[in-house]
CHARMM internal coordinates of N, CA and C (Angstrom, degrees):
IC EDIT
DIST 1 N 1 CA 1.4464
DIST 1 CA 1 C 1.5267
ANGL 1 N 1 CA 1 C 108.76
DIST 1 C 2 N 1.3077
ANGL 1 CA 1 C 2 N 114.73
DIHE 1 N 1 CA 1 C 2 N 134.13
DIST 2 N 2 CA 1.4676
ANGL 1 C 2 N 2 CA 121.07
DIHE 1 CA 1 C 2 N 2 CA -179.22
DIST 2 CA 2 C 1.5189
ANGL 2 N 2 CA 2 C 109.11
DIHE 1 C 2 N 2 CA 2 C -104.24
DIST 2 C 3 N 1.3260
ANGL 2 CA 2 C 3 N 116.46
DIHE 2 N 2 CA 2 C 3 N 134.42
DIST 3 N 3 CA 1.4624
ANGL 2 C 3 N 3 CA 120.66
DIHE 2 CA 2 C 3 N 3 CA 177.77
DIST 3 CA 3 C 1.5200
ANGL 3 N 3 CA 3 C 109.83
DIHE 2 C 3 N 3 CA 3 C -92.01
DIST 3 C 4 N 1.3207
ANGL 3 CA 3 C 4 N 116.14
DIHE 3 N 3 CA 3 C 4 N 135.64
DIST 4 N 4 CA 1.4555
ANGL 3 C 4 N 4 CA 122.73
DIHE 3 CA 3 C 4 N 4 CA 175.43
DIST 4 CA 4 C 1.5231
ANGL 4 N 4 CA 4 C 106.52
DIHE 3 C 4 N 4 CA 4 C -115.46
DIST 4 C 5 N 1.3180
ANGL 4 CA 4 C 5 N 115.66
DIHE 4 N 4 CA 4 C 5 N 115.40
DIST 5 N 5 CA 1.4502
ANGL 4 C 5 N 5 CA 120.99
DIHE 4 CA 4 C 5 N 5 CA -175.70
DIST 5 CA 5 C 1.5273
ANGL 5 N 5 CA 5 C 110.28
DIHE 4 C 5 N 5 CA 5 C -94.87
DIST 5 C 6 N 1.3371
ANGL 5 CA 5 C 6 N 116.10
DIHE 5 N 5 CA 5 C 6 N 133.33
DIST 6 N 6 CA 1.4622
ANGL 5 C 6 N 6 CA 121.22
DIHE 5 CA 5 C 6 N 6 CA 179.36
DIST 6 CA 6 C 1.5272
ANGL 6 N 6 CA 6 C 109.75
DIHE 5 C 6 N 6 CA 6 C -120.24
DIST 6 C 7 N 1.3124
ANGL 6 CA 6 C 7 N 115.58
DIHE 6 N 6 CA 6 C 7 N 157.46
DIST 7 N 7 CA 1.4689
ANGL 6 C 7 N 7 CA 120.45
DIHE 6 CA 6 C 7 N 7 CA 179.56
DIST 7 CA 7 C 1.5260
ANGL 7 N 7 CA 7 C 111.23
DIHE 6 C 7 N 7 CA 7 C -112.89
DIST 7 C 8 N 1.3220
ANGL 7 CA 7 C 8 N 116.71
DIHE 7 N 7 CA 7 C 8 N 2.25
DIST 8 N 8 CA 1.4610
ANGL 7 C 8 N 8 CA 122.10
DIHE 7 CA 7 C 8 N 8 CA -179.77
DIST 8 CA 8 C 1.5297
ANGL 8 N 8 CA 8 C 108.90
DIHE 7 C 8 N 8 CA 8 C -110.54
DIST 8 C 9 N 1.3222
ANGL 8 CA 8 C 9 N 116.51
DIHE 8 N 8 CA 8 C 9 N 175.78
DIST 9 N 9 CA 1.4686
ANGL 8 C 9 N 9 CA 120.86
DIHE 8 CA 8 C 9 N 9 CA -178.69
DIST 9 CA 9 C 1.5268
ANGL 9 N 9 CA 9 C 111.51
DIHE 8 C 9 N 9 CA 9 C -63.79
DIST 9 C 10 N 1.3304
ANGL 9 CA 9 C 10 N 116.39
DIHE 9 N 9 CA 9 C 10 N -37.63
DIST 10 N 10 CA 1.4628
ANGL 9 C 10 N 10 CA 121.22
DIHE 9 CA 9 C 10 N 10 CA -178.14
DIST 10 CA 10 C 1.5238
ANGL 10 N 10 CA 10 C 109.27
DIHE 9 C 10 N 10 CA 10 C -152.38
DIST 10 C 11 N 1.3510
ANGL 10 CA 10 C 11 N 115.05
DIHE 10 N 10 CA 10 C 11 N 169.21
DIST 11 N 11 CA 1.4600
ANGL 10 C 11 N 11 CA 122.29
DIHE 10 CA 10 C 11 N 11 CA 172.10
DIST 11 CA 11 C 1.5199
ANGL 11 N 11 CA 11 C 106.49
DIHE 10 C 11 N 11 CA 11 C -135.76
DIST 11 C 12 N 1.3107
ANGL 11 CA 11 C 12 N 117.14
DIHE 11 N 11 CA 11 C 12 N 139.31
DIST 12 N 12 CA 1.4631
ANGL 11 C 12 N 12 CA 120.80
DIHE 11 CA 11 C 12 N 12 CA 179.06
DIST 12 CA 12 C 1.5305
ANGL 12 N 12 CA 12 C 108.97
DIHE 11 C 12 N 12 CA 12 C -75.32
DIST 12 C 13 N 1.3189
ANGL 12 CA 12 C 13 N 115.09
DIHE 12 N 12 CA 12 C 13 N 148.96
DIST 13 N 13 CA 1.4600
ANGL 12 C 13 N 13 CA 121.29
DIHE 12 CA 12 C 13 N 13 CA -176.96
DIST 13 CA 13 C 1.5229
ANGL 13 N 13 CA 13 C 111.60
DIHE 12 C 13 N 13 CA 13 C -54.21
DIST 13 C 14 N 1.3277
ANGL 13 CA 13 C 14 N 118.35
DIHE 13 N 13 CA 13 C 14 N -47.97
DIST 14 N 14 CA 1.4679
ANGL 13 C 14 N 14 CA 119.61
DIHE 13 CA 13 C 14 N 14 CA -178.58
DIST 14 CA 14 C 1.5331
ANGL 14 N 14 CA 14 C 111.12
DIHE 13 C 14 N 14 CA 14 C -62.52
DIST 14 C 15 N 1.3213
ANGL 14 CA 14 C 15 N 117.02
DIHE 14 N 14 CA 14 C 15 N -35.62
DIST 15 N 15 CA 1.4649
ANGL 14 C 15 N 15 CA 120.49
DIHE 14 CA 14 C 15 N 15 CA 179.46
DIST 15 CA 15 C 1.5199
ANGL 15 N 15 CA 15 C 111.11
DIHE 14 C 15 N 15 CA 15 C -71.55
DIST 15 C 16 N 1.3163
ANGL 15 CA 15 C 16 N 117.07
DIHE 15 N 15 CA 15 C 16 N -35.49
DIST 16 N 16 CA 1.4638
ANGL 15 C 16 N 16 CA 120.96
DIHE 15 CA 15 C 16 N 16 CA 176.99
DIST 16 CA 16 C 1.5245
ANGL 16 N 16 CA 16 C 110.10
DIHE 15 C 16 N 16 CA 16 C -61.95
DIST 16 C 17 N 1.3270
ANGL 16 CA 16 C 17 N 116.56
DIHE 16 N 16 CA 16 C 17 N -44.63
DIST 17 N 17 CA 1.4636
ANGL 16 C 17 N 17 CA 120.00
DIHE 16 CA 16 C 17 N 17 CA -178.70
DIST 17 CA 17 C 1.5266
ANGL 17 N 17 CA 17 C 111.24
DIHE 16 C 17 N 17 CA 17 C -64.04
DIST 17 C 18 N 1.3253
ANGL 17 CA 17 C 18 N 116.30
DIHE 17 N 17 CA 17 C 18 N -38.13
DIST 18 N 18 CA 1.4757
ANGL 17 C 18 N 18 CA 119.67
DIHE 17 CA 17 C 18 N 18 CA 176.91
DIST 18 CA 18 C 1.5240
ANGL 18 N 18 CA 18 C 110.25
DIHE 17 C 18 N 18 CA 18 C -69.40
DIST 18 C 19 N 1.3217
ANGL 18 CA 18 C 19 N 117.08
DIHE 18 N 18 CA 18 C 19 N -45.99
DIST 19 N 19 CA 1.4640
ANGL 18 C 19 N 19 CA 122.61
DIHE 18 CA 18 C 19 N 19 CA -178.75
DIST 19 CA 19 C 1.5318
ANGL 19 N 19 CA 19 C 111.03
DIHE 18 C 19 N 19 CA 19 C -59.70
DIST 19 C 20 N 1.3248
ANGL 19 CA 19 C 20 N 116.89
DIHE 19 N 19 CA 19 C 20 N -37.94
DIST 20 N 20 CA 1.4591
ANGL 19 C 20 N 20 CA 121.89
DIHE 19 CA 19 C 20 N 20 CA -178.84
DIST 20 CA 20 C 1.5276
ANGL 20 N 20 CA 20 C 112.58
DIHE 19 C 20 N 20 CA 20 C -81.07
DIST 20 C 21 N 1.3482
ANGL 20 CA 20 C 21 N 117.20
DIHE 20 N 20 CA 20 C 21 N -5.95
DIST 21 N 21 CA 1.4536
ANGL 20 C 21 N 21 CA 120.65
DIHE 20 CA 20 C 21 N 21 CA 178.31
DIST 21 CA 21 C 1.5159
ANGL 21 N 21 CA 21 C 114.30
DIHE 20 C 21 N 21 CA 21 C 78.59
DIST 21 C 22 N 1.3266
ANGL 21 CA 21 C 22 N 117.58
DIHE 21 N 21 CA 21 C 22 N 19.88
DIST 22 N 22 CA 1.4617
ANGL 21 C 22 N 22 CA 120.60
DIHE 21 CA 21 C 22 N 22 CA -179.32
DIST 22 CA 22 C 1.5261
ANGL 22 N 22 CA 22 C 112.75
DIHE 21 C 22 N 22 CA 22 C -88.07
DIST 22 C 23 N 1.3219
ANGL 22 CA 22 C 23 N 116.97
DIHE 22 N 22 CA 22 C 23 N -18.03
DIST 23 N 23 CA 1.4620
ANGL 22 C 23 N 23 CA 122.68
DIHE 22 CA 22 C 23 N 23 CA 172.43
DIST 23 CA 23 C 1.5230
ANGL 23 N 23 CA 23 C 107.07
DIHE 22 C 23 N 23 CA 23 C -136.35
DIST 23 C 24 N 1.3147
ANGL 23 CA 23 C 24 N 116.23
DIHE 23 N 23 CA 23 C 24 N 158.85
DIST 24 N 24 CA 1.4647
ANGL 23 C 24 N 24 CA 119.56
DIHE 23 CA 23 C 24 N 24 CA -177.94
DIST 24 CA 24 C 1.5201
ANGL 24 N 24 CA 24 C 113.18
DIHE 23 C 24 N 24 CA 24 C -95.27
DIST 24 C 25 N 1.3398
ANGL 24 CA 24 C 25 N 116.86
DIHE 24 N 24 CA 24 C 25 N -29.39
DIST 25 N 25 CA 1.4688
ANGL 24 C 25 N 25 CA 119.70
DIHE 24 CA 24 C 25 N 25 CA -176.55
DIST 25 CA 25 C 1.5195
ANGL 25 N 25 CA 25 C 110.49
DIHE 24 C 25 N 25 CA 25 C -135.54
DIST 25 C 26 N 1.3325
ANGL 25 CA 25 C 26 N 114.29
DIHE 25 N 25 CA 25 C 26 N 163.44
DIST 26 N 26 CA 1.4572
ANGL 25 C 26 N 26 CA 119.45
DIHE 25 CA 25 C 26 N 26 CA 175.13
DIST 26 CA 26 C 1.5176
ANGL 26 N 26 CA 26 C 111.90
DIHE 25 C 26 N 26 CA 26 C -64.89
DIST 26 C 27 N 1.3219
ANGL 26 CA 26 C 27 N 116.39
DIHE 26 N 26 CA 26 C 27 N -33.92
DIST 27 N 27 CA 1.4648
ANGL 26 C 27 N 27 CA 120.60
DIHE 26 CA 26 C 27 N 27 CA 177.89
DIST 27 CA 27 C 1.5148
ANGL 27 N 27 CA 27 C 112.23
DIHE 26 C 27 N 27 CA 27 C -63.82
DIST 27 C 28 N 1.3222
ANGL 27 CA 27 C 28 N 115.67
DIHE 27 N 27 CA 27 C 28 N -41.49
DIST 28 N 28 CA 1.4685
ANGL 27 C 28 N 28 CA 119.85
DIHE 27 CA 27 C 28 N 28 CA 177.36
DIST 28 CA 28 C 1.5257
ANGL 28 N 28 CA 28 C 109.92
DIHE 27 C 28 N 28 CA 28 C -64.91
DIST 28 C 29 N 1.3336
ANGL 28 CA 28 C 29 N 116.66
DIHE 28 N 28 CA 28 C 29 N -42.40
DIST 29 N 29 CA 1.4705
ANGL 28 C 29 N 29 CA 120.52
DIHE 28 CA 28 C 29 N 29 CA 178.53
DIST 29 CA 29 C 1.5237
ANGL 29 N 29 CA 29 C 110.18
DIHE 28 C 29 N 29 CA 29 C -59.59
DIST 29 C 30 N 1.3283
ANGL 29 CA 29 C 30 N 116.72
DIHE 29 N 29 CA 29 C 30 N -46.27
DIST 30 N 30 CA 1.4607
ANGL 29 C 30 N 30 CA 121.80
DIHE 29 CA 29 C 30 N 30 CA -179.27
DIST 30 CA 30 C 1.5237
ANGL 30 N 30 CA 30 C 111.01
DIHE 29 C 30 N 30 CA 30 C -57.41
DIST 30 C 31 N 1.3240
ANGL 30 CA 30 C 31 N 116.66
DIHE 30 N 30 CA 30 C 31 N -50.24
DIST 31 N 31 CA 1.4644
ANGL 30 C 31 N 31 CA 120.94
DIHE 30 CA 30 C 31 N 31 CA -177.73
DIST 31 CA 31 C 1.5234
ANGL 31 N 31 CA 31 C 112.02
DIHE 30 C 31 N 31 CA 31 C -61.70
DIST 31 C 32 N 1.3188
ANGL 31 CA 31 C 32 N 115.95
DIHE 31 N 31 CA 31 C 32 N -44.72
DIST 32 N 32 CA 1.4678
ANGL 31 C 32 N 32 CA 119.55
DIHE 31 CA 31 C 32 N 32 CA -176.40
DIST 32 CA 32 C 1.5211
ANGL 32 N 32 CA 32 C 112.27
DIHE 31 C 32 N 32 CA 32 C -72.06
DIST 32 C 33 N 1.3303
ANGL 32 CA 32 C 33 N 117.17
DIHE 32 N 32 CA 32 C 33 N -35.05
DIST 33 N 33 CA 1.4650
ANGL 32 C 33 N 33 CA 120.07
DIHE 32 CA 32 C 33 N 33 CA 176.76
DIST 33 CA 33 C 1.5217
ANGL 33 N 33 CA 33 C 109.63
DIHE 32 C 33 N 33 CA 33 C -67.70
DIST 33 C 34 N 1.3328
ANGL 33 CA 33 C 34 N 117.42
DIHE 33 N 33 CA 33 C 34 N -45.70
DIST 34 N 34 CA 1.4598
ANGL 33 C 34 N 34 CA 121.04
DIHE 33 CA 33 C 34 N 34 CA -179.70
DIST 34 CA 34 C 1.5280
ANGL 34 N 34 CA 34 C 112.37
DIHE 33 C 34 N 34 CA 34 C -67.81
DIST 34 C 35 N 1.3277
ANGL 34 CA 34 C 35 N 117.27
DIHE 34 N 34 CA 34 C 35 N -19.09
DIST 35 N 35 CA 1.4661
ANGL 34 C 35 N 35 CA 121.32
DIHE 34 CA 34 C 35 N 35 CA 175.58
DIST 35 CA 35 C 1.5286
ANGL 35 N 35 CA 35 C 111.17
DIHE 34 C 35 N 35 CA 35 C -83.29
DIST 35 C 36 N 1.3330
ANGL 35 CA 35 C 36 N 117.02
DIHE 35 N 35 CA 35 C 36 N -1.47
DIST 36 N 36 CA 1.4588
ANGL 35 C 36 N 36 CA 120.52
DIHE 35 CA 35 C 36 N 36 CA 176.54
DIST 36 CA 36 C 1.5120
ANGL 36 N 36 CA 36 C 114.97
DIHE 35 C 36 N 36 CA 36 C 85.69
DIST 36 C 37 N 1.3291
ANGL 36 CA 36 C 37 N 117.56
DIHE 36 N 36 CA 36 C 37 N 19.65
DIST 37 N 37 CA 1.4628
ANGL 36 C 37 N 37 CA 120.63
DIHE 36 CA 36 C 37 N 37 CA -176.82
DIST 37 CA 37 C 1.5272
ANGL 37 N 37 CA 37 C 113.93
DIHE 36 C 37 N 37 CA 37 C -80.97
DIST 37 C 38 N 1.3332
ANGL 37 CA 37 C 38 N 117.88
DIHE 37 N 37 CA 37 C 38 N -12.65
DIST 38 N 38 CA 1.4689
ANGL 37 C 38 N 38 CA 120.34
DIHE 37 CA 37 C 38 N 38 CA -176.86
DIST 38 CA 38 C 1.5217
ANGL 38 N 38 CA 38 C 110.99
DIHE 37 C 38 N 38 CA 38 C -104.68
DIST 38 C 39 N 1.3256
ANGL 38 CA 38 C 39 N 115.58
DIHE 38 N 38 CA 38 C 39 N 135.73
DIST 39 N 39 CA 1.4552
ANGL 38 C 39 N 39 CA 122.00
DIHE 38 CA 38 C 39 N 39 CA 173.51
DIST 39 CA 39 C 1.5199
ANGL 39 N 39 CA 39 C 107.75
DIHE 38 C 39 N 39 CA 39 C -113.56
DIST 39 C 40 N 1.3160
ANGL 39 CA 39 C 40 N 116.52
DIHE 39 N 39 CA 39 C 40 N 132.63
DIST 40 N 40 CA 1.4608
ANGL 39 C 40 N 40 CA 121.76
DIHE 39 CA 39 C 40 N 40 CA 177.41
DIST 40 CA 40 C 1.5226
ANGL 40 N 40 CA 40 C 107.45
DIHE 39 C 40 N 40 CA 40 C -119.87
DIST 40 C 41 N 1.3235
ANGL 40 CA 40 C 41 N 115.53
DIHE 40 N 40 CA 40 C 41 N 120.68
DIST 41 N 41 CA 1.4688
ANGL 40 C 41 N 41 CA 121.76
DIHE 40 CA 40 C 41 N 41 CA -178.76
DIST 41 CA 41 C 1.5293
ANGL 41 N 41 CA 41 C 111.67
DIHE 40 C 41 N 41 CA 41 C 52.90
DIST 41 C 42 N 1.3411
ANGL 41 CA 41 C 42 N 116.04
DIHE 41 N 41 CA 41 C 42 N 38.90
DIST 42 N 42 CA 1.4539
ANGL 41 C 42 N 42 CA 121.94
DIHE 41 CA 41 C 42 N 42 CA 174.34
DIST 42 CA 42 C 1.5147
ANGL 42 N 42 CA 42 C 116.46
DIHE 41 C 42 N 42 CA 42 C 89.79
DIST 42 C 43 N 1.3329
ANGL 42 CA 42 C 43 N 117.81
DIHE 42 N 42 CA 42 C 43 N -7.14
DIST 43 N 43 CA 1.4593
ANGL 42 C 43 N 43 CA 120.03
DIHE 42 CA 42 C 43 N 43 CA -179.05
DIST 43 CA 43 C 1.5153
ANGL 43 N 43 CA 43 C 111.42
DIHE 42 C 43 N 43 CA 43 C -122.37
DIST 43 C 44 N 1.3288
ANGL 43 CA 43 C 44 N 117.38
DIHE 43 N 43 CA 43 C 44 N 155.14
DIST 44 N 44 CA 1.4637
ANGL 43 C 44 N 44 CA 119.76
DIHE 43 CA 43 C 44 N 44 CA 179.27
DIST 44 CA 44 C 1.5267
ANGL 44 N 44 CA 44 C 111.31
DIHE 43 C 44 N 44 CA 44 C -65.06
DIST 44 C 45 N 1.3223
ANGL 44 CA 44 C 45 N 115.55
DIHE 44 N 44 CA 44 C 45 N 144.70
DIST 45 N 45 CA 1.4602
ANGL 44 C 45 N 45 CA 121.18
DIHE 44 CA 44 C 45 N 45 CA 179.15
DIST 45 CA 45 C 1.5170
ANGL 45 N 45 CA 45 C 108.47
DIHE 44 C 45 N 45 CA 45 C -132.55
DIST 45 C 46 N 1.3187
ANGL 45 CA 45 C 46 N 116.52
DIHE 45 N 45 CA 45 C 46 N 122.28
DIST 46 N 46 CA 1.4654
ANGL 45 C 46 N 46 CA 121.71
DIHE 45 CA 45 C 46 N 46 CA -179.30
DIST 46 CA 46 C 1.5233
ANGL 46 N 46 CA 46 C 111.94
DIHE 45 C 46 N 46 CA 46 C -104.70
DIST 46 C 47 N 1.3326
ANGL 46 CA 46 C 47 N 117.58
DIHE 46 N 46 CA 46 C 47 N 4.96
DIST 47 N 47 CA 1.4627
ANGL 46 C 47 N 47 CA 122.22
DIHE 46 CA 46 C 47 N 47 CA -178.75
DIST 47 CA 47 C 1.5221
ANGL 47 N 47 CA 47 C 109.95
DIHE 46 C 47 N 47 CA 47 C -96.53
DIST 47 C 48 N 1.3216
ANGL 47 CA 47 C 48 N 117.01
DIHE 47 N 47 CA 47 C 48 N 110.96
DIST 48 N 48 CA 1.4600
ANGL 47 C 48 N 48 CA 118.63
DIHE 47 CA 47 C 48 N 48 CA -179.38
DIST 48 CA 48 C 1.5213
ANGL 48 N 48 CA 48 C 112.07
DIHE 47 C 48 N 48 CA 48 C -69.92
DIST 48 C 49 N 1.3352
ANGL 48 CA 48 C 49 N 116.92
DIHE 48 N 48 CA 48 C 49 N -22.37
DIST 49 N 49 CA 1.4532
ANGL 48 C 49 N 49 CA 121.46
DIHE 48 CA 48 C 49 N 49 CA 179.33
DIST 49 CA 49 C 1.5278
ANGL 49 N 49 CA 49 C 113.31
DIHE 48 C 49 N 49 CA 49 C -94.07
DIST 49 C 50 N 1.3303
ANGL 49 CA 49 C 50 N 117.32
DIHE 49 N 49 CA 49 C 50 N 12.41
DIST 50 N 50 CA 1.4667
ANGL 49 C 50 N 50 CA 121.62
DIHE 49 CA 49 C 50 N 50 CA 179.92
DIST 50 CA 50 C 1.5259
ANGL 50 N 50 CA 50 C 109.20
DIHE 49 C 50 N 50 CA 50 C -54.86
DIST 50 C 51 N 1.3311
ANGL 50 CA 50 C 51 N 116.37
DIHE 50 N 50 CA 50 C 51 N 126.75
DIST 51 N 51 CA 1.4556
ANGL 50 C 51 N 51 CA 121.07
DIHE 50 CA 50 C 51 N 51 CA -179.30
DIST 51 CA 51 C 1.5254
ANGL 51 N 51 CA 51 C 109.66
DIHE 50 C 51 N 51 CA 51 C -82.00
DIST 51 C 52 N 1.3154
ANGL 51 CA 51 C 52 N 115.57
DIHE 51 N 51 CA 51 C 52 N 120.73
DIST 52 N 52 CA 1.4554
ANGL 51 C 52 N 52 CA 121.66
DIHE 51 CA 51 C 52 N 52 CA 179.27
DIST 52 CA 52 C 1.5207
ANGL 52 N 52 CA 52 C 109.13
DIHE 51 C 52 N 52 CA 52 C -105.15
DIST 52 C 53 N 1.3168
ANGL 52 CA 52 C 53 N 115.29
DIHE 52 N 52 CA 52 C 53 N 135.44
DIST 53 N 53 CA 1.4597
ANGL 52 C 53 N 53 CA 121.48
DIHE 52 CA 52 C 53 N 53 CA -179.16
DIST 53 CA 53 C 1.5245
ANGL 53 N 53 CA 53 C 108.69
DIHE 52 C 53 N 53 CA 53 C -122.23
DIST 53 C 54 N 1.3299
ANGL 53 CA 53 C 54 N 117.04
DIHE 53 N 53 CA 53 C 54 N 163.70
DIST 54 N 54 CA 1.4626
ANGL 53 C 54 N 54 CA 119.23
DIHE 53 CA 53 C 54 N 54 CA 177.73
DIST 54 CA 54 C 1.5318
ANGL 54 N 54 CA 54 C 111.22
DIHE 53 C 54 N 54 CA 54 C -50.86
DIST 54 C 55 N 1.3149
ANGL 54 CA 54 C 55 N 114.30
DIHE 54 N 54 CA 54 C 55 N 135.53
DIST 55 N 55 CA 1.4588
ANGL 54 C 55 N 55 CA 121.48
DIHE 54 CA 54 C 55 N 55 CA -176.23
DIST 55 CA 55 C 1.5149
ANGL 55 N 55 CA 55 C 112.79
DIHE 54 C 55 N 55 CA 55 C 102.96
DIST 55 C 56 N 1.3391
ANGL 55 CA 55 C 56 N 117.53
DIHE 55 N 55 CA 55 C 56 N -18.73
DIST 56 N 56 CA 1.4574
ANGL 55 C 56 N 56 CA 120.40
DIHE 55 CA 55 C 56 N 56 CA 178.64
DIST 56 CA 56 C 1.5261
ANGL 56 N 56 CA 56 C 110.23
DIHE 55 C 56 N 56 CA 56 C -76.13
DIST 56 C 57 N 1.3346
ANGL 56 CA 56 C 57 N 115.21
DIHE 56 N 56 CA 56 C 57 N 146.08
DIST 57 N 57 CA 1.4655
ANGL 56 C 57 N 57 CA 122.10
DIHE 56 CA 56 C 57 N 57 CA 178.82
DIST 57 CA 57 C 1.5231
ANGL 57 N 57 CA 57 C 109.16
DIHE 56 C 57 N 57 CA 57 C -118.79
DIST 57 C 58 N 1.3322
ANGL 57 CA 57 C 58 N 115.59
DIHE 57 N 57 CA 57 C 58 N 135.99
DIST 58 N 58 CA 1.4669
ANGL 57 C 58 N 58 CA 121.51
DIHE 57 CA 57 C 58 N 58 CA -179.71
DIST 58 CA 58 C 1.5193
ANGL 58 N 58 CA 58 C 108.75
DIHE 57 C 58 N 58 CA 58 C -124.99
DIST 58 C 59 N 1.3275
ANGL 58 CA 58 C 59 N 116.03
DIHE 58 N 58 CA 58 C 59 N 132.79
DIST 59 N 59 CA 1.4664
ANGL 58 C 59 N 59 CA 121.56
DIHE 58 CA 58 C 59 N 59 CA 172.51
DIST 59 CA 59 C 1.5203
ANGL 59 N 59 CA 59 C 107.07
DIHE 58 C 59 N 59 CA 59 C -114.28
DIST 59 C 60 N 1.3361
ANGL 59 CA 59 C 60 N 115.52
DIHE 59 N 59 CA 59 C 60 N 128.01
DIST 60 N 60 CA 1.4550
ANGL 59 C 60 N 60 CA 120.54
DIHE 59 CA 59 C 60 N 60 CA -177.85
DIST 60 CA 60 C 1.5175
ANGL 60 N 60 CA 60 C 108.56
DIHE 59 C 60 N 60 CA 60 C -157.81
DIST 60 C 61 N 1.3132
ANGL 60 CA 60 C 61 N 117.19
DIHE 60 N 60 CA 60 C 61 N 131.52
DIST 61 N 61 CA 1.4690
ANGL 60 C 61 N 61 CA 123.32
DIHE 60 CA 60 C 61 N 61 CA 175.15
DIST 61 CA 61 C 1.5249
ANGL 61 N 61 CA 61 C 112.35
DIHE 60 C 61 N 61 CA 61 C 51.79
DIST 61 C 62 N 1.3232
ANGL 61 CA 61 C 62 N 116.29
DIHE 61 N 61 CA 61 C 62 N 41.76
DIST 62 N 62 CA 1.4590
ANGL 61 C 62 N 62 CA 120.29
DIHE 61 CA 61 C 62 N 62 CA 177.45
DIST 62 CA 62 C 1.5205
ANGL 62 N 62 CA 62 C 114.62
DIHE 61 C 62 N 62 CA 62 C 78.08
DIST 62 C 63 N 1.3112
ANGL 62 CA 62 C 63 N 117.89
DIHE 62 N 62 CA 62 C 63 N 4.14
DIST 63 N 63 CA 1.4763
ANGL 62 C 63 N 63 CA 122.72
DIHE 62 CA 62 C 63 N 63 CA -179.89
DIST 63 CA 63 C 1.5175
ANGL 63 N 63 CA 63 C 109.30
DIHE 62 C 63 N 63 CA 63 C -110.74
DIST 63 C 64 N 1.3241
ANGL 63 CA 63 C 64 N 115.28
DIHE 63 N 63 CA 63 C 64 N 148.42
DIST 64 N 64 CA 1.4569
ANGL 63 C 64 N 64 CA 121.58
DIHE 63 CA 63 C 64 N 64 CA 173.06
DIST 64 CA 64 C 1.5211
ANGL 64 N 64 CA 64 C 107.24
DIHE 63 C 64 N 64 CA 64 C -115.81
DIST 64 C 65 N 1.3309
ANGL 64 CA 64 C 65 N 115.71
DIHE 64 N 64 CA 64 C 65 N 128.26
DIST 65 N 65 CA 1.4573
ANGL 64 C 65 N 65 CA 121.66
DIHE 64 CA 64 C 65 N 65 CA -179.11
DIST 65 CA 65 C 1.5217
ANGL 65 N 65 CA 65 C 108.78
DIHE 64 C 65 N 65 CA 65 C -120.36
DIST 65 C 66 N 1.3282
ANGL 65 CA 65 C 66 N 116.14
DIHE 65 N 65 CA 65 C 66 N 134.59
DIST 66 N 66 CA 1.4608
ANGL 65 C 66 N 66 CA 122.36
DIHE 65 CA 65 C 66 N 66 CA 175.42
DIST 66 CA 66 C 1.5217
ANGL 66 N 66 CA 66 C 107.53
DIHE 65 C 66 N 66 CA 66 C -114.09
DIST 66 C 67 N 1.3160
ANGL 66 CA 66 C 67 N 115.74
DIHE 66 N 66 CA 66 C 67 N 127.02
DIST 67 N 67 CA 1.4672
ANGL 66 C 67 N 67 CA 120.80
DIHE 66 CA 66 C 67 N 67 CA -179.64
DIST 67 CA 67 C 1.5290
ANGL 67 N 67 CA 67 C 109.07
DIHE 66 C 67 N 67 CA 67 C -87.51
DIST 67 C 68 N 1.3419
ANGL 67 CA 67 C 68 N 115.68
DIHE 67 N 67 CA 67 C 68 N 133.54
DIST 68 N 68 CA 1.4587
ANGL 67 C 68 N 68 CA 120.46
DIHE 67 CA 67 C 68 N 68 CA 177.85
DIST 68 CA 68 C 1.5163
ANGL 68 N 68 CA 68 C 110.64
DIHE 67 C 68 N 68 CA 68 C -145.80
DIST 68 C 69 N 1.3275
ANGL 68 CA 68 C 69 N 115.83
DIHE 68 N 68 CA 68 C 69 N 165.66
DIST 69 N 69 CA 1.4640
ANGL 68 C 69 N 69 CA 120.82
DIHE 68 CA 68 C 69 N 69 CA 176.72
DIST 69 CA 69 C 1.5152
ANGL 69 N 69 CA 69 C 110.27
DIHE 68 C 69 N 69 CA 69 C -83.32
DIST 69 C 70 N 1.3165
ANGL 69 CA 69 C 70 N 116.31
DIHE 69 N 69 CA 69 C 70 N 137.12
DIST 70 N 70 CA 1.4650
ANGL 69 C 70 N 70 CA 121.12
DIHE 69 CA 69 C 70 N 70 CA 173.01
DIST 70 CA 70 C 1.5250
ANGL 70 N 70 CA 70 C 108.03
DIHE 69 C 70 N 70 CA 70 C -74.45
DIST 70 C 71 N 1.3042
ANGL 70 CA 70 C 71 N 116.95
DIHE 70 N 70 CA 70 C 71 N 142.94
DIST 71 N 71 CA 1.4777
ANGL 70 C 71 N 71 CA 121.03
DIHE 70 CA 70 C 71 N 71 CA 179.42
DIST 71 CA 71 C 1.4858
ANGL 71 N 71 CA 71 C 111.80
DIHE 70 C 71 N 71 CA 71 C -75.71
END
COOR INIT
IC SEED 1 N 1 CA 1 C
IC BUILD
């Protein structure tokens, strides 16, 4: 599991995927999220603007990402 550290209150799902390097563009993120490829906290998520906060877990393209606050 890879940790993704943020300095803001939340990060949107599509931005997390771009930030983590799992997609190259926002358009690619949108298509893949709407196709049901992303799981958030164990369930499918079709909202590309889903707000993720520290403690949330995302599974996408064989990767597991844990959102946390940067120190």
